[in-house]
Backbone as CSV, one residue per row, in Angstrom:
resi,resn,N_x,N_y,N_z,CA_x,CA_y,CA_z,C_x,C_y,C_z
1,UNK,100.877,103.121,129.891,100.273,103.954,130.938,98.792,104.153,130.696
2,UNK,98.436,104.410,129.392,97.040,104.629,129.061,96.216,103.369,129.267
3,UNK,96.790,102.214,128.904,96.068,100.958,129.095,95.870,100.655,130.571
4,UNK,96.893,100.979,131.405,96.777,100.759,132.854,95.692,101.647,133.447
5,UNK,95.725,102.943,133.065,94.717,103.878,133.595,93.326,103.473,133.148
6,UNK,93.207,103.021,131.894,91.902,102.617,131.383,91.364,101.411,132.141
7,UNK,92.258,100.445,132.424,91.838,99.250,133.158,91.400,99.584,134.571
8,UNK,92.176,100.444,135.250,91.827,100.828,136.622,90.550,101.653,136.630
9,UNK,90.400,102.525,135.619,89.204,103.354,135.548,87.959,102.495,135.408
10,UNK,88.041,101.448,134.606,86.900,100.573,134.398,86.499,99.870,135.684
11,UNK,87.505,99.459,136.485,87.215,98.732,137.717,86.806,99.634,138.858
12,UNK,87.256,100.888,138.833,86.981,101.779,139.955,85.699,102.579,139.799
13,UNK,85.243,102.776,138.601,84.124,103.680,138.413,82.789,103.076,138.809
14,UNK,82.763,101.784,139.014,81.479,101.174,139.330,81.497,100.359,140.615
15,UNK,82.215,100.762,141.648,82.181,99.994,142.897,80.991,100.428,143.748
16,UNK,79.826,99.890,143.410,78.627,100.294,144.145,78.754,99.977,145.627
17,UNK,79.410,98.853,145.954,79.571,98.482,147.358,80.367,99.532,148.118
18,UNK,81.421,100.060,147.486,82.228,101.093,148.144,81.407,102.348,148.368
19,UNK,80.597,102.710,147.375,79.788,103.924,147.501,78.780,103.801,148.631
20,UNK,78.108,102.663,148.696,77.109,102.461,149.754,77.775,102.438,151.127
21,UNK,78.915,101.736,151.221,79.639,101.692,152.497,80.134,103.076,152.901
22,UNK,80.613,103.853,151.924,81.081,105.204,152.210,79.967,106.106,152.708
23,UNK,78.795,105.993,152.087,77.649,106.807,152.519,77.229,106.410,153.929
24,UNK,77.180,105.101,154.183,76.798,104.633,155.518,77.799,105.113,156.573
25,UNK,79.080,105.004,156.259,80.111,105.493,157.185,79.951,106.987,157.447
26,UNK,79.759,107.764,156.406,79.658,109.216,156.553,78.468,109.610,157.417
27,UNK,77.337,108.951,157.189,76.133,109.283,157.956,76.315,108.913,159.432
28,UNK,76.803,107.696,159.679,76.961,107.246,161.062,77.998,108.074,161.821
29,UNK,79.158,108.288,161.199,80.192,109.070,161.876,79.769,110.523,162.008
30,UNK,79.110,111.057,160.992,78.638,112.436,161.060,77.656,112.648,162.203
31,UNK,76.687,111.725,162.335,75.724,111.813,163.442,76.448,111.722,164.780
32,UNK,77.388,110.776,164.879,78.127,110.588,166.123,78.900,111.849,166.508
33,UNK,79.625,112.417,165.555,80.440,113.603,165.851,79.584,114.814,166.189
34,UNK,78.475,114.981,165.479,77.592,116.120,165.765,76.997,115.993,167.161
35,UNK,76.579,114.775,167.527,76.050,114.563,168.878,77.093,114.902,169.940
36,UNK,78.331,114.474,169.697,79.397,114.740,170.669,79.704,116.231,170.752
37,UNK,79.877,116.860,169.600,80.276,118.265,169.578,79.189,119.192,170.122
38,UNK,77.933,118.851,169.870,76.838,119.692,170.379,76.571,119.447,171.861
39,UNK,77.038,118.316,172.386,76.840,118.020,173.806,77.950,118.574,174.679
40,UNK,79.134,118.763,174.103,80.268,119.224,174.897,80.072,120.661,175.371
41,UNK,80.476,120.974,176.602,80.430,122.370,177.073,81.542,123.179,176.420
42,UNK,81.421,124.491,176.480,82.434,125.356,175.872,83.786,125.221,176.561
43,UNK,83.792,124.891,177.847,85.026,124.730,178.605,85.053,123.338,179.229
44,UNK,85.841,122.438,178.623,85.913,121.068,179.125,86.632,120.977,180.464
45,UNK,87.407,121.992,180.800,88.159,121.972,182.056,87.330,122.427,183.254
46,UNK,86.069,122.800,183.004,85.234,123.308,184.091,84.707,122.197,184.989
47,UNK,84.834,120.942,184.557,84.324,119.836,185.367,83.341,118.993,184.589
48,UNK,82.959,117.848,185.181,82.100,116.915,184.464,80.648,116.947,184.866
49,UNK,80.203,118.032,185.498,78.801,118.091,185.930,77.831,118.032,184.759
50,UNK,78.290,118.441,183.559,77.423,118.420,182.380,77.071,116.999,181.959
51,UNK,77.844,116.010,182.407,77.587,114.623,182.008,76.281,114.085,182.584
52,UNK,75.827,114.643,183.697,74.579,114.162,184.289,73.387,114.421,183.386
53,UNK,73.455,115.457,182.559,72.331,115.778,181.674,72.589,115.408,180.220
54,UNK,73.859,115.414,179.801,74.173,115.150,178.390,75.064,113.945,178.163
55,UNK,75.376,113.208,179.222,76.244,112.050,179.093,75.658,110.948,178.231
56,UNK,74.336,110.738,178.318,73.702,109.682,177.527,73.788,109.966,176.034
57,UNK,73.709,111.232,175.648,73.836,111.584,174.232,75.229,111.259,173.711
58,UNK,76.237,111.535,174.534,77.613,111.234,174.133,77.825,109.727,174.057
59,UNK,77.267,108.973,175.015,77.394,107.521,174.981,76.711,106.932,173.754
60,UNK,75.563,107.475,173.374,74.885,107.029,172.155,75.773,107.275,170.941
61,UNK,76.375,108.456,170.898,77.263,108.791,169.778,78.451,107.837,169.725
62,UNK,79.014,107.528,170.883,80.173,106.636,170.927,79.793,105.220,170.489
63,UNK,78.586,104.779,170.815,78.133,103.446,170.425,77.891,103.325,168.917
64,UNK,77.768,104.453,168.224,77.612,104.423,166.768,78.947,104.245,166.050
65,UNK,80.042,104.575,166.741,81.355,104.554,166.103,81.770,103.167,165.606
66,UNK,81.548,102.065,166.361,81.928,100.748,165.828,81.230,100.411,164.510
67,UNK,79.961,100.777,164.373,79.241,100.495,163.135,79.783,101.348,161.981
68,UNK,80.139,102.600,162.298,80.784,103.437,161.292,82.123,102.842,160.877
69,UNK,82.852,102.282,161.840,84.132,101.671,161.543,84.008,100.462,160.629
70,UNK,82.990,99.648,160.838,82.753,98.493,159.965,82.494,98.951,158.538
71,UNK,81.671,99.986,158.385,81.382,100.517,157.048,82.638,101.084,156.400
72,UNK,83.487,101.739,157.200,84.724,102.306,156.644,85.689,101.214,156.212
73,UNK,85.770,100.113,156.959,86.599,98.976,156.555,86.132,98.422,155.211
74,UNK,84.826,98.310,155.044,84.280,97.834,153.780,84.619,98.816,152.660
75,UNK,84.482,100.094,152.936,84.797,101.135,151.956,86.259,101.036,151.522
76,UNK,87.168,100.924,152.482,88.590,100.815,152.159,88.900,99.520,151.422
77,UNK,88.271,98.424,151.851,88.542,97.138,151.236,88.172,97.105,149.769
78,UNK,87.005,97.670,149.446,86.576,97.689,148.049,87.493,98.576,147.223
79,UNK,87.833,99.755,147.731,88.721,100.646,146.990,90.093,100.005,146.772
80,UNK,90.620,99.344,147.819,91.921,98.717,147.684,91.883,97.564,146.678
81,UNK,90.796,96.789,146.702,90.651,95.685,145.753,90.534,96.200,144.326
82,UNK,89.755,97.256,144.149,89.569,97.807,142.816,90.823,98.515,142.317
83,UNK,91.720,98.890,143.219,92.949,99.591,142.829,94.125,98.633,142.679
84,UNK,93.848,97.341,142.672,94.906,96.344,142.680,95.842,96.419,141.498
85,UNK,95.387,96.964,140.355,96.234,97.023,139.177,97.132,98.257,139.149
86,UNK,96.977,99.126,140.100,97.821,100.322,140.145,99.251,99.913,140.525
87,UNK,100.233,100.415,139.795,101.626,100.029,140.029,102.270,100.806,141.167
88,UNK,101.630,101.869,141.615,102.212,102.676,142.690,101.868,102.036,144.032
89,UNK,102.648,101.020,144.418,102.380,100.308,145.664,102.616,101.192,146.886
90,UNK,103.546,102.125,146.764,103.796,103.041,147.884,102.541,103.837,148.217
91,UNK,101.890,104.375,147.199,100.693,105.175,147.400,99.562,104.328,147.975
92,UNK,99.420,103.109,147.466,98.383,102.215,147.985,98.645,101.860,149.444
93,UNK,99.926,101.652,149.788,100.276,101.306,151.161,99.986,102.472,152.110
94,UNK,100.319,103.684,151.691,100.051,104.862,152.522,98.550,105.044,152.724
95,UNK,97.783,104.853,151.649,96.329,105.003,151.742,95.732,103.981,152.704
96,UNK,96.122,102.714,152.527,95.589,101.661,153.399,96.075,101.837,154.833
97,UNK,97.360,102.135,155.010,97.908,102.288,156.359,97.297,103.451,157.120
98,UNK,97.159,104.594,156.450,96.576,105.766,157.120,95.108,105.531,157.456
99,UNK,94.396,104.810,156.576,92.997,104.500,156.867,92.854,103.593,158.069
100,UNK,93.711,102.581,158.160,93.660,101.670,159.298,94.073,102.375,160.592
101,UNK,95.085,103.239,160.516,95.495,104.001,161.701,94.387,104.941,162.156
102,UNK,93.730,105.601,161.195,92.609,106.468,161.541,91.539,105.689,162.287
103,UNK,91.202,104.510,161.761,90.151,103.710,162.374,90.555,103.220,163.759
104,UNK,91.820,102.774,163.905,92.291,102.299,165.201,92.265,103.419,166.244
105,UNK,92.719,104.598,165.846,92.726,105.733,166.772,91.313,106.197,167.109
106,UNK,90.416,106.108,166.144,89.017,106.465,166.406,88.416,105.521,167.432
107,UNK,88.747,104.224,167.331,88.254,103.255,168.302,88.866,103.501,169.686
108,UNK,90.151,103.856,169.724,90.791,104.174,171.006,90.105,105.382,171.646
109,UNK,89.819,106.393,170.833,89.095,107.562,171.338,87.754,107.155,171.939
110,UNK,87.022,106.291,171.224,85.707,105.869,171.702,85.822,105.101,173.010
111,UNK,86.829,104.235,173.121,87.014,103.452,174.345,87.349,104.362,175.525
112,UNK,88.291,105.280,175.331,88.696,106.176,176.419,87.540,107.076,176.842
113,UNK,86.879,107.694,175.866,85.778,108.614,176.192,84.614,107.881,176.838
114,UNK,84.214,106.752,176.255,83.081,106.006,176.802,83.356,105.463,178.189
115,UNK,84.533,104.898,178.387,84.877,104.356,179.706,84.923,105.449,180.765
116,UNK,85.480,106.588,180.405,85.574,107.702,181.360,84.193,108.194,181.777
117,UNK,83.281,108.270,180.812,81.928,108.741,181.127,81.214,107.759,182.051
118,UNK,81.297,106.464,181.719,80.634,105.446,182.548,81.210,105.440,183.960
119,UNK,82.544,105.493,184.077,83.173,105.500,185.399,82.808,106.748,186.183
120,UNK,82.741,107.882,185.513,82.393,109.137,186.193,80.957,109.084,186.726
121,UNK,80.039,108.622,185.876,78.633,108.590,186.279,78.408,107.635,187.442
122,UNK,79.118,106.498,187.447,78.916,105.470,188.474,79.799,105.648,189.707
123,UNK,80.627,106.690,189.724,81.541,106.908,190.842,80.872,107.776,191.909
124,UNK,80.889,107.278,193.152,80.251,108.007,194.254,81.198,109.002,194.918
125,UNK,82.487,108.807,194.790,83.470,109.705,195.399,83.707,110.898,194.464
126,UNK,83.346,112.114,194.860,83.493,113.277,193.979,84.935,113.530,193.547
127,UNK,85.890,113.339,194.439,87.283,113.599,194.081,87.799,112.590,193.061
128,UNK,87.440,111.325,193.261,87.851,110.299,192.304,87.155,110.508,190.958
129,UNK,85.895,110.908,190.995,85.158,111.180,189.756,85.787,112.333,188.997
130,UNK,86.226,113.362,189.720,86.873,114.510,189.084,88.186,114.093,188.429
131,UNK,88.931,113.210,189.094,90.188,112.735,188.513,89.956,111.906,187.263
132,UNK,88.944,111.051,187.299,88.607,110.238,186.132,88.206,111.125,184.959
133,UNK,87.389,112.140,185.246,86.943,113.042,184.183,88.123,113.816,183.593
134,UNK,88.988,114.329,184.450,90.131,115.114,183.971,91.038,114.277,183.079
135,UNK,91.320,113.055,183.516,92.198,112.179,182.730,91.524,111.794,181.407
136,UNK,90.290,111.314,181.482,89.595,110.831,180.290,89.369,111.910,179.258
137,UNK,88.942,113.094,179.693,88.665,114.175,178.744,89.941,114.674,178.085
138,UNK,91.044,114.721,178.846,92.307,115.186,178.280,92.839,114.211,177.242
139,UNK,92.851,112.925,177.574,93.363,111.916,176.644,92.501,111.840,175.393
140,UNK,91.175,111.804,175.566,90.272,111.710,174.418,90.407,112.918,173.511
141,UNK,90.532,114.109,174.098,90.672,115.328,173.299,91.971,115.321,172.499
142,UNK,93.065,114.880,173.120,94.341,114.845,172.416,94.325,113.813,171.288
143,UNK,93.730,112.657,171.537,93.658,111.629,170.493,92.876,112.136,169.296
144,UNK,91.744,112.760,169.553,90.891,113.229,168.448,91.511,114.409,167.719
145,UNK,91.934,115.429,168.444,92.381,116.680,167.821,93.754,116.590,167.168
146,UNK,94.592,115.657,167.614,95.947,115.575,167.067,96.111,114.380,166.135
147,UNK,95.716,113.208,166.592,96.044,111.988,165.845,94.946,111.571,164.867
148,UNK,93.704,111.512,165.322,92.614,111.081,164.437,92.460,112.037,163.264
149,UNK,92.457,113.325,163.551,92.271,114.324,162.495,93.392,114.244,161.463
150,UNK,94.618,114.106,161.905,95.748,114.111,160.971,95.840,112.815,160.163
151,UNK,95.504,111.691,160.759,95.491,110.443,159.988,94.398,110.489,158.927
152,UNK,93.284,111.109,159.249,92.224,111.280,158.250,92.724,112.157,157.104
153,UNK,93.497,113.199,157.433,94.055,114.065,156.406,95.024,113.330,155.491
154,UNK,95.863,112.465,156.061,96.793,111.674,155.244,96.032,110.725,154.335
155,UNK,94.963,110.119,154.838,94.149,109.222,154.015,93.531,109.976,152.841
156,UNK,93.044,111.188,153.093,92.449,111.980,152.017,93.491,112.305,150.953
157,UNK,94.692,112.724,151.365,95.738,113.086,150.402,96.137,111.885,149.548
158,UNK,96.423,110.751,150.185,96.884,109.577,149.436,95.790,109.038,148.521
159,UNK,94.549,109.012,149.007,93.460,108.491,148.185,93.129,109.451,147.053
160,UNK,93.174,110.745,147.323,92.929,111.732,146.271,93.993,111.648,145.183
161,UNK,95.244,111.440,145.578,96.320,111.292,144.601,96.117,110.039,143.754
162,UNK,95.658,108.970,144.401,95.337,107.747,143.666,94.223,108.001,142.660
163,UNK,93.201,108.721,143.085,92.104,109.064,142.177,92.596,109.901,141.005
164,UNK,93.500,110.836,141.283,94.000,111.698,140.220,94.813,110.901,139.200
165,UNK,95.653,109.993,139.672,96.499,109.229,138.753,95.695,108.246,137.913
166,UNK,94.645,107.708,138.480,93.827,106.754,137.732,92.668,107.420,137.001
167,UNK,92.454,108.715,137.274,91.436,109.506,136.579,90.034,108.906,136.710
168,UNK,89.711,108.436,137.881,88.404,107.816,138.093,87.421,108.764,138.787
169,UNK,87.923,109.885,139.267,87.086,110.863,139.966,87.324,112.229,139.348
170,UNK,86.276,113.012,139.265,86.402,114.378,138.780,87.455,115.133,139.596
171,UNK,88.325,115.865,138.884,89.428,116.560,139.565,88.940,117.583,140.586
172,UNK,87.716,118.059,140.460,87.174,118.990,141.443,87.173,118.361,142.832
173,UNK,86.790,117.088,142.917,86.754,116.399,144.207,88.162,116.115,144.718
174,UNK,89.098,115.909,143.798,90.490,115.691,144.197,91.050,116.945,144.856
175,UNK,90.872,118.093,144.198,91.391,119.344,144.763,90.640,119.737,146.035
176,UNK,89.349,119.421,146.077,88.592,119.670,147.310,89.158,118.822,148.447
177,UNK,89.517,117.574,148.129,90.127,116.711,149.130,91.445,117.257,149.623
178,UNK,92.273,117.765,148.710,93.547,118.361,149.120,93.309,119.546,150.060
179,UNK,92.312,120.357,149.745,92.009,121.506,150.602,91.558,121.077,151.989
180,UNK,90.680,120.082,152.040,90.240,119.556,153.328,91.420,119.003,154.124
181,UNK,92.308,118.266,153.414,93.442,117.642,154.092,94.379,118.680,154.698
182,UNK,94.600,119.786,153.996,95.462,120.849,154.533,94.872,121.412,155.818
183,UNK,93.572,121.656,155.812,92.905,122.161,157.017,93.038,121.176,158.171
184,UNK,92.953,119.881,157.869,93.004,118.873,158.922,94.422,118.636,159.425
185,UNK,95.389,118.623,158.508,96.768,118.380,158.917,97.352,119.552,159.698
186,UNK,97.056,120.755,159.245,97.612,121.941,159.894,96.662,122.535,160.922
187,UNK,95.407,122.043,160.937,94.389,122.510,161.879,94.279,124.032,161.816
188,UNK,93.916,124.515,160.623,93.878,125.950,160.344,92.479,126.506,160.587
189,UNK,92.426,127.696,161.146,91.209,128.484,161.130,90.295,128.284,162.325
190,UNK,89.209,129.088,162.324,88.262,129.084,163.440,87.522,127.762,163.541
191,UNK,87.372,127.041,162.404,86.645,125.778,162.440,87.322,124.796,163.376
192,UNK,88.664,124.864,163.467,89.386,123.963,164.361,89.172,124.349,165.818
193,UNK,89.122,125.649,166.116,88.934,126.078,167.501,87.583,125.632,168.030
194,UNK,86.635,125.475,167.132,85.323,124.999,167.540,85.277,123.481,167.633
195,UNK,86.327,122.790,167.155,86.384,121.339,167.235,85.681,120.619,166.108
196,UNK,85.295,121.327,165.058,84.504,120.726,163.985,85.358,120.275,162.803
197,UNK,86.668,120.388,162.889,87.532,120.047,161.761,87.346,118.609,161.293
198,UNK,87.165,117.684,162.217,87.065,116.273,161.884,85.857,115.991,160.993
199,UNK,84.846,116.845,161.015,83.662,116.627,160.183,83.971,116.748,158.695
200,UNK,85.107,117.362,158.356,85.491,117.453,156.950,85.740,116.069,156.353
201,UNK,86.175,115.126,157.184,86.477,113.797,156.667,85.224,113.035,156.232
202,UNK,84.215,112.851,157.092,83.007,112.175,156.600,82.316,112.945,155.481
203,UNK,82.448,114.279,155.467,81.873,115.056,154.373,82.550,114.706,153.057
204,UNK,83.887,114.598,153.063,84.619,114.254,151.842,84.264,112.846,151.371
205,UNK,84.217,111.885,152.296,83.856,110.513,151.934,82.446,110.467,151.361
206,UNK,81.537,111.255,151.931,80.166,111.302,151.428,80.121,111.836,150.002
207,UNK,80.846,112.919,149.733,80.864,113.495,148.389,81.429,112.507,147.374
208,UNK,82.536,111.840,147.731,83.148,110.855,146.845,82.190,109.692,146.598
209,UNK,81.542,109.209,147.654,80.651,108.053,147.529,79.437,108.371,146.667
210,UNK,78.865,109.542,146.867,77.706,109.931,146.050,78.112,110.075,144.591
211,UNK,79.304,110.643,144.352,79.784,110.772,142.978,79.952,109.397,142.331
212,UNK,80.560,108.453,143.051,80.765,107.103,142.513,79.427,106.433,142.208
213,UNK,78.466,106.609,143.114,77.151,105.994,142.921,76.448,106.575,141.700
214,UNK,76.490,107.897,141.551,75.848,108.540,140.398,76.547,108.152,139.106
215,UNK,77.880,108.122,139.136,78.633,107.752,137.946,78.358,106.308,137.550
216,UNK,78.215,105.444,138.539,77.883,104.044,138.267,76.516,103.934,137.597
217,UNK,75.562,104.706,138.078,74.218,104.693,137.501,74.239,105.210,136.064
218,UNK,75.001,106.256,135.810,75.103,106.799,134.448,75.724,105.794,133.497
219,UNK,76.739,105.072,133.943,77.393,104.070,133.101,76.448,102.922,132.784
220,UNK,75.617,102.555,133.748,74.637,101.502,133.491,73.624,101.932,132.441
221,UNK,73.213,103.206,132.493,72.268,103.698,131.509,72.891,103.717,130.106
222,UNK,74.185,104.088,130.035,74.854,104.128,128.734,75.036,102.727,128.159
223,UNK,75.209,101.743,129.018,75.445,100.377,128.528,74.194,99.675,128.068
224,UNK,73.025,100.233,128.444,71.767,99.627,128.008,71.522,99.888,126.535
225,UNK,71.006,98.887,125.796,70.756,99.076,124.374,69.615,100.040,124.116
């Protein structure tokens, strides 16, 4: 067990590519989500008139999501490759599966939200535009608040458990991840009512990535004669 943990620790502590990809993903997704959340009106059921003034900001945010997704795929790929010696295949499968589901659902959200906004803006019939807005906003909200958030929470739990078993990350970040995941899975507290719960995910990835990058730099300094 000790030899396995030591081998995995050696391979996981210096994945600079994963750290850079994680930071890029966190920044891009964070900017996208903040743009969306700050542009949304307090009452989405009031109608889509707000799109005439803030629709372009939301479209910009949605166009950032594919690039964030590419960075997240790279982040997951490096972590999965570096974790190849771990014998807990169930945990690795849950981590990879939940990450891919999160990404797929995030892309579905972007497609539904972006298409609805474009169709609403270009629609000349007010009644048809209202129907498009009602359908698009409802579907996009349900995808984000129920499915995307919870898949992100499952990814945090499985990956944090992997980190704990291989001892490659400070336990403080592991327990912080568990706390974030509980908030996301159960959607607890006022932060969820404001719609900001999903921001916990890029924040956690950012913290993990910065830690990996700093730890990699420290190991390089120690290895120098």
